[in-house]
C-alpha positions in Angstrom: 97.6 75.5 109.0 97.5 77.6 105.7 99.3 80.9 105.6 98.3 83.4 102.9 100.9 86.2 102.0 100.4 89.0 99.6 102.2 92.1 98.4 100.5 94.9 96.7 102.4 97.8 95.0 100.4 100.9 94.8 101.1 104.1 92.9 99.6 107.3 94.7 99.6 109.8 91.8 97.9 112.6 93.9 100.5 112.4 96.7 102.8 115.4 96.9 104.6 114.7 100.1 105.5 111.9 102.6 103.0 113.3 104.9 100.2 113.0 102.5 101.1 109.5 101.6 101.4 108.4 105.1 97.9 109.8 105.8 96.5 107.7 103.0 98.5 104.5 104.0 97.5 104.7 107.6 93.7 105.2 106.8 93.9 102.5 104.2 95.7 99.9 106.3 93.5 100.7 109.4 90.4 100.0 107.2 91.6 96.8 105.6 92.8 95.4 109.1 89.4 96.2 110.8 87.4 94.7 107.8 89.3 91.6 107.1 91.3 91.0 110.3 94.6 90.5 108.3 98.0 91.6 109.3 99.0 94.6 107.0 101.9 97.1 106.8 103.9 99.2 104.5 106.8 97.0 103.6 108.7 98.8 100.8 109.2 102.4 99.3 108.7 104.0 102.6 110.6 107.1 101.5 108.9 107.4 98.1 106.1 110.0 97.8 104.0 108.3 95.2 104.8 104.5 95.6 104.3 102.1 98.3 104.2 98.3 98.7 101.8 96.8 101.3 102.4 93.3 102.8 99.7 91.3 104.2 99.1 88.0 105.7 96.2 85.9 106.9 96.0 82.4 108.6 93.4 79.8 107.7 92.7 76.1 107.6 92.1 76.2 103.9 94.3 77.5 100.9 91.2 78.5 99.1 89.8 80.5 101.9 93.3 82.3 102.4 93.4 83.1 98.8 89.9 84.4 98.7 90.6 86.7 101.6 93.6 88.1 99.9 91.7 88.7 96.7 88.8 90.4 98.6 91.4 92.8 100.1 92.7 93.6 96.8 89.2 94.4 95.4 88.3 96.4 98.5 91.4 98.6 98.1 90.4 99.2 94.4 86.8 99.8 95.4 87.4 102.3 98.4 90.5 104.0 96.7 90.0 104.2 92.9 92.5 107.0 92.9 95.4 104.5 93.9 96.7 102.3 90.9 97.6 98.8 91.7 100.8 98.1 89.7 101.7 94.7 91.0 100.1 91.9 93.2 102.3 88.9 94.3 100.4 86.2 96.4 101.8 83.1 98.0 99.8 80.4 99.9 102.0 78.4 102.3 100.8 75.1 103.8 102.6 74.8 107.1 
């Protein structure tokens, strides 16, 4: 079993309140979850208006496949939300 784990830090320059940020994050995480069947949640910066870190994970039988899924998620976020700026991506593939 292979577990892929990724943290993506996003800057939301157009967000002016926690309510606006949470609407964006809720919509984004739902779309990613439905399209890629990964576990995804906000894991850091929950009280910041313009910054968030999303954590996601997937399970596969191949480390290459797990890495591909996480890269596809990153590209999907860039594609559907060009207004959000990805400032950091940390990925780890764990062989269990």
